[in-house]
C-alpha positions as CSV (number, residue, x, y, z in Angstrom):
1,X,45.1,252.3,-1.9
2,X,48.1,251.1,0.1
3,X,50.1,249.3,-2.6
4,X,48.7,250.7,-5.7
5,X,49.9,253.4,-8.1
6,X,48.5,255.3,-11.1
7,X,50.7,255.5,-14.2
8,X,50.4,256.2,-17.9
9,X,49.0,253.1,-19.6
10,X,51.2,251.1,-21.9
11,X,50.0,249.1,-24.9
12,X,50.6,245.9,-22.9
13,X,47.9,247.1,-20.4
14,X,45.2,247.1,-23.0
15,X,43.7,243.5,-22.5
16,X,43.8,243.9,-18.7
17,X,42.2,247.4,-18.9
18,X,39.4,246.1,-21.1
19,X,38.8,243.3,-18.6
20,X,38.7,245.9,-15.8
21,X,36.3,248.3,-17.6
22,X,34.0,245.4,-18.6
23,X,33.8,244.3,-14.9
24,X,33.3,247.9,-13.8
25,X,30.3,248.4,-16.1
26,X,28.8,244.9,-15.7
27,X,26.7,246.1,-12.9
28,X,24.9,248.5,-15.3
29,X,24.3,246.1,-18.1
30,X,20.9,244.9,-16.8
31,X,19.5,248.5,-16.1
32,X,21.0,250.3,-19.1
33,X,19.8,249.0,-22.5
34,X,21.7,251.7,-24.5
35,X,25.1,251.3,-22.7
36,X,27.7,251.9,-25.4
37,X,30.8,249.5,-25.8
38,X,32.7,251.4,-23.1
39,X,35.9,249.3,-23.5
40,X,36.1,249.6,-27.2
41,X,39.3,251.2,-28.7
42,X,41.4,250.8,-25.5
43,X,44.6,250.1,-27.4
44,X,44.1,253.0,-29.8
45,X,43.5,255.4,-27.0
46,X,46.6,254.1,-25.1
47,X,48.6,254.7,-28.2
48,X,47.4,258.3,-28.3
49,X,48.8,258.8,-24.8
50,X,45.5,259.7,-23.2
51,X,45.0,256.8,-20.8
52,X,46.2,256.1,-17.2
53,X,45.9,252.9,-15.2
54,X,45.7,252.2,-11.5
55,X,47.8,249.1,-10.7
56,X,47.8,247.1,-7.5
57,X,50.1,244.1,-7.2
58,X,50.7,244.2,-10.9
59,X,46.9,244.0,-11.7
60,X,45.0,246.7,-13.4
61,X,42.3,247.8,-11.2
62,X,41.2,251.1,-12.7
63,X,41.5,253.3,-15.7
64,X,41.2,256.9,-16.8
65,X,40.6,258.2,-20.4
66,X,40.9,261.8,-21.4
67,X,40.0,263.3,-24.8
68,X,41.2,266.8,-25.7
69,X,38.7,268.9,-27.5
70,X,38.6,272.4,-28.8
71,X,38.6,274.5,-25.7
72,X,38.1,271.8,-23.1
73,X,39.2,268.3,-22.2
74,X,36.6,265.5,-21.9
75,X,36.8,263.0,-19.1
76,X,35.8,260.2,-21.5
77,X,35.9,257.3,-19.0
78,X,36.8,256.5,-15.4
79,X,36.4,252.9,-14.4
80,X,37.3,251.0,-11.2
81,X,37.1,247.3,-10.9
82,X,34.2,246.4,-8.6
83,X,36.6,244.4,-6.3
84,X,38.3,247.7,-5.6
85,X,35.4,250.1,-5.3
86,X,34.8,252.2,-2.2
87,X,38.4,252.9,-1.6
88,X,38.6,256.3,-3.1
89,X,40.3,255.2,-6.4
90,X,37.6,256.8,-8.5
91,X,38.1,260.1,-6.8
92,X,41.9,259.8,-7.2
93,X,41.5,259.1,-10.8
94,X,39.2,262.1,-11.2
95,X,41.6,264.4,-9.3
96,X,44.4,263.1,-11.7
97,X,42.2,264.0,-14.7
98,X,41.7,267.6,-13.3
99,X,45.4,267.9,-12.6
100,X,46.3,266.7,-16.1
101,X,43.8,269.1,-17.6
102,X,45.3,272.0,-15.8
103,X,48.8,270.9,-16.7
104,X,47.7,270.8,-20.4
105,X,46.3,274.4,-20.1
106,X,42.6,273.6,-20.0
107,X,40.3,275.6,-17.8
108,X,37.2,273.4,-18.4
109,X,36.4,269.6,-18.3
110,X,33.2,268.0,-19.6
111,X,31.8,264.5,-19.3
112,X,28.8,262.5,-20.2
113,X,27.2,259.9,-17.9
114,X,23.9,258.1,-17.9
115,X,20.6,258.8,-16.2
116,X,20.6,255.2,-14.9
117,X,23.9,255.9,-13.1
118,X,22.6,258.2,-10.4
119,X,25.4,257.3,-8.0
120,X,27.9,258.6,-10.6
121,X,26.0,261.8,-11.0
122,X,26.0,262.3,-7.2
123,X,29.7,261.7,-7.1
124,X,30.4,264.2,-9.8
125,X,28.3,266.8,-8.0
126,X,30.2,266.2,-4.7
127,X,33.4,266.8,-6.7
128,X,32.3,270.1,-8.1
129,X,30.8,269.1,-11.4
130,X,27.6,270.6,-12.5
131,X,24.9,269.3,-14.9
132,X,24.5,271.4,-18.1
133,X,22.0,269.3,-20.1
134,X,20.1,266.1,-20.5
135,X,19.4,264.5,-23.8
136,X,17.5,261.3,-23.6
137,X,19.5,259.1,-21.2
138,X,22.6,261.3,-21.4
139,X,23.6,263.6,-18.5
140,X,26.1,266.1,-19.7
141,X,28.3,267.8,-17.0
142,X,31.2,270.2,-16.7
143,X,33.6,271.6,-14.3
144,X,35.6,274.9,-14.5
145,X,39.2,274.4,-13.2
């Protein structure tokens, strides 16, 4: 990520972030029939100050969404545009999520992913996350900080 940076999202980023997220999840559309509308509510989440974007040459290439809960913070979404995958940006966004969680006083993070996203499950395991349950196609994971 030579000329990119991660910053808090601004309302003006919403359209570009939706496009980025939709591109990131397009690869899963054929294999996941119950994929939720992952880019829905972008502007609302940005307004709540829970979203970060990765920007390269003024283009949004990734996003991170956190959702504070009672006793933990949820890693609600991490997305990297497929044209920028494999460069460590996803790991960098997840590291930022963990840093932000600690800064906000949380000792635990949780996330949900999908059975049909085994590459994501493997990545989370490599980053220290552990599976806590499966319910249908949902894989729930957590990490203590």
